C-alpha positions in Angstrom: 0.0 0.0 0.0 2.8 2.4 0.9 4.6 1.6 -2.3 1.5 2.3 -4.4 0.8 5.7 -2.7 4.5 6.7 -3.2 4.4 5.7 -6.8 1.2 7.8 -7.4 2.8 10.8 -5.6 6.0 10.6 -7.6 4.0 10.2 -10.9 1.9 13.2 -10.0 4.9 15.3 -9.2 6.6 14.4 -12.5 3.5 15.5 -14.5 3.4 18.7 -12.6 7.1 19.4 -13.2 6.6 19.1 -17.0 3.7 21.5 -16.9 5.6 24.1 -14.9 8.6 23.9 -17.2 6.4 24.4 -20.3 4.6 27.4 -18.6 7.9 29.2 -18.0 8.9 29.4 -21.7 10.7 32.7 -22.4 10.7 32.5 -26.2 8.6 35.7 -26.8 10.6 37.7 -24.3 14.0 36.8 -25.8 12.9 37.3 -29.4 11.1 40.6 -28.8 8.0 39.3 -30.5 5.3 40.0 -28.0 2.0 40.9 -29.5 -1.6 41.4 -28.4 -2.1 37.7 -28.9 0.6 36.8 -26.4 -0.9 38.8 -23.6 -4.6 38.1 -24.4 -5.5 41.7 -25.2 -6.7 43.3 -28.4 -5.8 46.8 -29.4 -8.5 49.5 -29.3 -9.5 49.9 -32.9 -10.4 53.3 -34.0 -8.4 55.3 -31.5 -5.6 57.4 -32.9 -2.9 59.0 -30.7 -4.9 62.0 -29.6 -8.0 60.0 -28.8 -6.1 57.4 -26.8 -4.3 60.1 -24.8 -7.6 61.8 -24.1 -9.1 58.5 -22.9 -6.1 57.7 -20.8 -6.1 61.2 -19.3 -9.8 61.0 -18.5 -9.3 57.6 -16.8 -6.5 59.0 -14.6 -8.7 62.1 -13.8 -11.7 59.9 -12.8 -9.5 57.7 -10.6 -8.1 60.8 -8.9 -11.5 62.4 -8.4 -13.1 59.1 -7.1 -10.2 58.6 -4.7 -10.5 62.2 -3.4 -14.1 61.5 -2.8 -13.2 58.4 -0.9 -10.8 60.4 1.2 -13.5 62.9 2.2 -16.3 60.4 2.8 -14.6 57.4 4.3 -14.1 56.8 8.0 -11.9 53.7 7.6 -8.1 54.3 7.7 -7.5 51.4 5.2 -9.8 52.9 2.7 -8.2 56.3 3.1 -4.7 54.7 2.7 -5.8 53.0 -0.5 -7.3 56.2 -1.8 -4.1 58.0 -1.2 -2.1 55.3 -3.0 -4.5 55.4 -6.0 -4.2 59.2 -6.1 -0.4 59.0 -6.1 -0.3 56.3 -8.8 -2.8 58.1 -11.0 -0.9 61.3 -10.7 2.3 59.5 -11.7 0.5 57.9 -14.6 -0.9 61.2 -15.7 2.6 62.8 -15.6 4.1 60.0 -17.6 1.3 60.2 -20.2 1.9 64.0 -20.5 5.6 63.5 -20.9 5.1 60.9 -23.6 3.0 63.1 -25.8 6.0 64.8 -27.5 9.1 63.2 -28.7 11.2 62.7 -31.9 8.5 60.5 -33.6 5.3 62.4 -32.7 3.7 65.6 -31.3 0.3 65.1 -29.8 -1.6 68.0 -28.3 -2.2 67.8 -24.5 -5.8 66.6 -23.7 -8.1 68.6 -21.6 -7.9 68.1 -17.9 -11.7 68.8 -17.4 -13.8 65.7 -16.6 
């Protein structure tokens, strides 16, 4: 009985090891060939650079506004801490977006900051 249980455990572990090894393939990362198919996301069709930057800016603005609302209305310290973190991350994301609008390859007008 002990021998049978041990054999089943070893066999199960061997099957799991093969699955883990296959899941850790680094081929796309080393070849630089990641695409939307590799990450399971599809590009947003119909959005050019200015439209995308406006949508991203709006998303950051809404996150900041919602988090500020949470700061004023919440009584729980963990919710306030989370809101502060989201505000900080969204402001950083907004600054990064604004910095990326103009470089050697493109010049995109800054989107409105009004929600």
